[in-house]
C-alpha positions as CSV (number, residue, x, y, z in Angstrom):
1,M,134.1,171.7,-118.8
2,S,135.0,170.3,-115.4
3,D,133.4,167.2,-114.0
4,V,131.2,167.8,-111.0
5,L,130.3,166.0,-107.8
6,A,127.0,167.3,-106.4
7,V,126.3,166.4,-102.7
8,F,122.8,166.6,-101.2
9,L,122.6,167.4,-97.5
10,K,120.4,169.0,-94.9
11,R,121.1,171.4,-92.0
12,P,121.9,169.3,-89.0
13,R,119.0,170.3,-86.7
14,A,117.6,167.7,-84.2
15,G,114.3,166.3,-85.4
16,E,115.0,167.2,-89.1
17,V,117.7,164.7,-90.1
18,K,117.8,160.9,-89.9
19,T,114.2,160.9,-89.0
20,R,113.8,157.1,-89.5
21,L,116.4,156.6,-86.7
22,I,114.8,159.0,-84.2
23,P,112.4,156.5,-82.7
24,D,115.2,154.1,-81.9
25,L,118.2,156.4,-81.2
26,G,116.6,159.7,-80.2
27,A,116.8,163.0,-82.1
28,G,120.1,164.1,-80.5
29,A,122.0,160.9,-81.3
30,A,120.5,160.7,-84.8
31,T,121.7,164.2,-85.4
32,A,125.2,163.6,-84.1
33,L,125.5,160.5,-86.3
34,Y,124.2,162.6,-89.3
35,R,126.8,165.3,-88.8
36,A,129.6,162.8,-88.5
37,M,128.4,161.0,-91.7
38,V,128.3,164.3,-93.7
39,E,131.7,165.4,-92.5
40,E,133.3,162.0,-93.3
41,T,131.6,162.0,-96.8
42,L,133.1,165.4,-97.5
43,R,136.5,164.4,-96.2
44,R,136.6,161.3,-98.4
45,T,135.4,163.1,-101.5
46,A,137.6,166.2,-101.4
47,P,137.7,167.7,-104.9
48,G,140.7,167.2,-107.2
49,E,139.8,165.4,-110.4
50,Y,136.4,167.1,-110.2
51,E,134.7,170.2,-108.7
52,R,132.4,169.8,-105.8
53,R,129.1,171.5,-105.1
54,L,126.8,171.1,-102.1
55,F,123.0,171.3,-102.5
56,F,121.4,171.9,-99.2
57,S,117.9,172.0,-97.7
58,P,115.9,173.7,-96.5
59,P,116.2,176.9,-98.6
60,G,117.1,179.7,-96.3
61,A,119.6,177.7,-94.3
62,D,122.5,179.4,-96.1
63,A,124.1,180.8,-92.9
64,E,123.9,177.6,-91.0
65,I,125.4,175.6,-93.8
66,A,128.2,178.1,-94.4
67,G,129.0,178.2,-90.6
68,W,129.1,174.4,-90.5
69,L,130.9,173.8,-93.8
70,P,133.0,176.9,-94.6
71,G,134.6,177.2,-98.0
72,E,132.2,175.0,-99.8
73,R,130.2,176.0,-102.9
74,C,126.6,175.8,-101.6
75,T,123.3,176.0,-103.4
76,P,119.8,175.5,-102.1
77,Q,117.8,172.6,-103.3
78,V,114.7,173.5,-105.4
79,G,111.6,171.4,-105.7
80,S,108.9,169.8,-103.6
81,S,109.9,166.1,-104.1
82,L,113.2,164.4,-104.1
83,G,112.9,163.7,-107.8
84,E,112.3,167.4,-108.5
85,R,115.2,168.4,-106.4
86,M,117.6,166.0,-108.1
87,A,116.4,167.0,-111.5
88,Q,116.9,170.7,-110.7
89,A,120.3,170.1,-109.3
90,F,121.5,168.5,-112.5
91,E,119.9,171.3,-114.5
92,K,121.7,173.9,-112.4
93,T,125.0,172.2,-112.6
94,F,124.9,171.8,-116.4
95,A,123.5,175.3,-116.9
96,D,126.5,176.7,-114.9
97,G,128.9,175.0,-117.3
98,G,129.6,171.8,-115.5
99,G,130.5,168.6,-117.4
100,R,129.8,165.1,-116.4
101,T,128.0,165.1,-113.0
102,A,127.6,162.6,-110.2
103,L,125.2,163.2,-107.4
104,I,125.3,161.6,-104.0
105,G,123.8,161.9,-100.6
106,T,125.6,161.4,-97.3
107,D,124.2,158.0,-96.2
108,L,127.3,156.2,-97.4
109,P,130.1,158.0,-95.5
110,W,132.8,155.6,-96.7
111,I,132.3,156.4,-100.3
112,T,135.7,157.2,-101.9
113,R,137.1,159.7,-104.4
114,E,138.0,156.7,-106.5
115,R,134.4,155.6,-106.7
116,I,133.4,159.0,-107.7
117,V,136.0,159.1,-110.4
118,A,134.9,155.7,-111.7
119,A,131.4,156.9,-112.0
120,L,132.4,160.1,-113.9
121,T,134.7,158.0,-116.1
122,A,131.9,155.6,-117.0
123,L,129.8,158.6,-118.2
124,G,132.3,158.9,-121.0
125,E,130.6,155.8,-122.6
126,H,127.2,155.7,-120.8
127,D,124.4,158.2,-120.4
128,L,123.6,157.1,-116.8
129,V,125.5,155.7,-113.9
130,L,123.9,154.3,-110.8
131,G,125.3,153.0,-107.5
132,P,122.7,150.5,-106.2
133,S,122.1,150.2,-102.5
134,V,121.0,147.0,-100.7
135,D,117.6,148.4,-99.8
136,G,116.6,148.8,-103.5
137,G,117.5,152.5,-103.9
138,Y,120.8,154.0,-105.1
139,Y,123.6,156.0,-103.4
140,L,124.9,157.7,-106.6
141,V,123.3,158.8,-109.8
142,G,125.4,160.3,-112.6
143,L,124.5,161.9,-115.9
144,R,126.4,163.6,-118.8
145,E,123.5,165.8,-119.7
146,P,120.1,166.7,-118.1
147,H,117.3,164.1,-118.3
148,P,114.6,165.5,-116.0
149,D,112.1,162.8,-117.0
150,L,114.4,160.2,-115.4
151,F,113.2,161.5,-112.0
152,T,109.5,161.4,-112.6
153,G,107.0,158.7,-111.7
154,I,109.4,157.1,-109.1
155,A,108.1,156.0,-105.7
156,W,110.9,157.5,-103.7
157,S,112.1,155.9,-100.4
158,T,110.8,152.5,-101.5
159,P,112.6,149.2,-102.5
160,S,111.7,149.8,-106.1
161,V,113.6,153.0,-106.7
162,Y,116.7,151.4,-108.4
163,A,114.6,149.1,-110.6
164,A,112.1,151.8,-111.6
165,T,115.0,154.2,-112.5
166,L,116.5,151.5,-114.8
167,E,113.2,151.0,-116.4
168,K,112.7,154.7,-116.9
169,A,116.2,154.9,-118.5
170,R,115.3,152.1,-120.9
171,E,112.1,154.0,-121.8
172,L,114.2,157.1,-122.5
173,G,116.7,155.2,-124.6
174,L,119.6,155.8,-122.1
175,S,122.5,153.5,-121.7
176,S,123.4,152.7,-118.1
177,F,126.3,151.5,-116.0
178,A,126.1,150.0,-112.5
179,L,128.7,150.6,-109.7
180,P,129.2,148.0,-106.9
181,E,126.3,147.6,-104.6
182,E,126.7,149.2,-101.1
183,R,124.7,149.5,-97.8
184,D,123.8,153.0,-97.0
185,I,122.7,154.1,-93.5
186,D,118.9,154.7,-93.2
187,T,117.6,152.3,-90.5
188,L,118.6,150.9,-87.2
189,E,119.4,147.6,-88.9
190,D,121.9,149.5,-91.1
191,V,123.5,151.2,-88.1
192,R,123.8,147.9,-86.3
193,A,125.4,146.2,-89.3
194,C,127.9,149.0,-89.8
195,W,128.4,150.2,-86.2
196,P,132.1,149.4,-86.0
197,S,132.7,151.8,-88.9
198,L,130.2,154.4,-87.8
199,R,131.4,154.4,-84.2
200,A,134.9,155.5,-85.4
201,L,133.3,158.6,-86.9
202,L,132.2,160.0,-83.5
203,P,134.7,161.5,-81.0
204,A,135.7,159.1,-78.3
205,D,134.2,161.4,-75.6
206,D,130.9,161.9,-77.4
207,P,128.1,160.9,-75.0
208,N,126.0,159.8,-78.0
209,L,128.3,156.8,-78.3
210,D,126.9,155.3,-75.2
211,T,123.4,156.2,-76.1
212,I,123.6,154.5,-79.5
213,G,125.4,151.5,-78.1
214,R,122.7,150.9,-75.5
215,R,120.0,151.3,-78.1
216,L,121.7,148.8,-80.4
217,L,121.8,146.2,-77.6
218,S,118.1,146.7,-76.5
C-alpha cells in the first residue's frame, strides 16, 4: 500500500475563498492570494515517496478544478462540516487501498515534501500525527487507519482545535506525535507577518500586489 498525501482545497472563485481576508483585502486580492498559495503548496509537495490526492469543494466543481490543476487525482469532499469532510476523506483514501495518510490544507504554502515524509514516517510508530499551528489549530493531520470519532465534537475554526483533538485522541487510546509548530495564513495579521514570503508567490506584474501592500499599511 502506498502512503498518501490528501490535500483539501476549494475552487478559486472570488467571494468563496479566504473569506476572513475579504473585509481587509477585497475578494479579488484574497482570491489571487489563495490561488498562489494552492499552487505553491502543490509545487512543494509533488508526489514521489507518496501518492497525492486532491479533495475539493464544492461538489460539482470538477471541471473548474480539472481546468485549473490538470493531471491531478481529484475527489469531491463529502460532508456538511469540516470534521465530516476530513473523516470521509480518510475513509475514502483507506477504502481505495491507500496506506498511511497525511491530510493538509493550503494555508501553509511553504510546507515541504520533507515535512510530509516526516509525518508519514512517524505514523509507523504512532496512530496520529498533528502539525500544530500558532492559532491553536493544526496544518496537518495524519492517520494510519480510519478514526472517524477523532473528528466529532470539535469546535472547528477556534483556538481549541489542536488541544481538543489531542484530548479526543487520548479518549480513543491513540498515540500521537507532534510536528513543529507553524503559522498558517488565515487572517490579516498572518498575511502581514508573512508578507515577504507571500509576496514572492504572486507575479511581479500582478495588480493585487499593490492592493495588498496598501491594505497592509493602512
